[in-house]
N, C-alpha and C positions, 0 to 999 in steps of 0.2 A: 712902650707897651706892645708895639707891633712885633717885636722880636719874641716876646712871651707867647703871643698868639701863634706865631710861626712854629715855635718849639712844641706847643701843645698839639698843633696839627700834625707835625712830623712824627711825634711820639705816637699819636693815635693811629696814624697810617701804618707805623711799624708794628704796633700791637695787632692790628687787623691782619697784616701780612703774615705774621707769625702764627696767629690763631688759625687762619685759613690753611697755612702749610701743615698745621697739626691736624687738620680735618675736623675742627670743632665749630659748631654753631655758636652764636653769641650766648644763647641760653645754656648750652652745655658748658661753655667756658665759664660763664658767670657762676653756675652751680659748683663747678670744680674749685673756683676761687672763693666761694662763699660771699659773692657780691651780687647785687641786683643787675639784671640784664640791661635795664635802662641806663644804669651807671656805666657799664661797659660800652654801651652804644655812645654815650656822651664822651667817653674817653676817646673812642675811635673816631668820632667826628671832630675832635679837638675843641669841644666846648667845656669839658671838665678839666680840672687841674688836680690830678691825683696826688695824694700825700706820698711820702717816702714809704710808709708802711704798705699802702696800696700798690705802689710800683713793685715792691718786693713780693707781694702776694701774686701779682700778675706774672712776674718772672718765674716764680715757683709753679704757677699754673701752666705755664708754657714749657717748663723744664729747661729753662735757659738761665745763664748767668745774667746779672743785672746789666752789665755793659752791652750785651747783645741787644737789649731794648733800645739802646741809644746809638746804634750803628745805622744812622740814616743820613 
């Protein structure tokens, strides 16, 4: 289970990094993705385990390919 927690944490850090590089607040990013800001916060903190559909939505919101989200 520790590996799963590590992956969630690394993924969340990567989403946050890319969001900040894009110059978006959590609220603006959540609005763009059609997700709740608290859900984005949970992903970035590594406490949420997003589905494949949400991961795809995040990639689209950041205007990146899916693999870019996993370059950590």
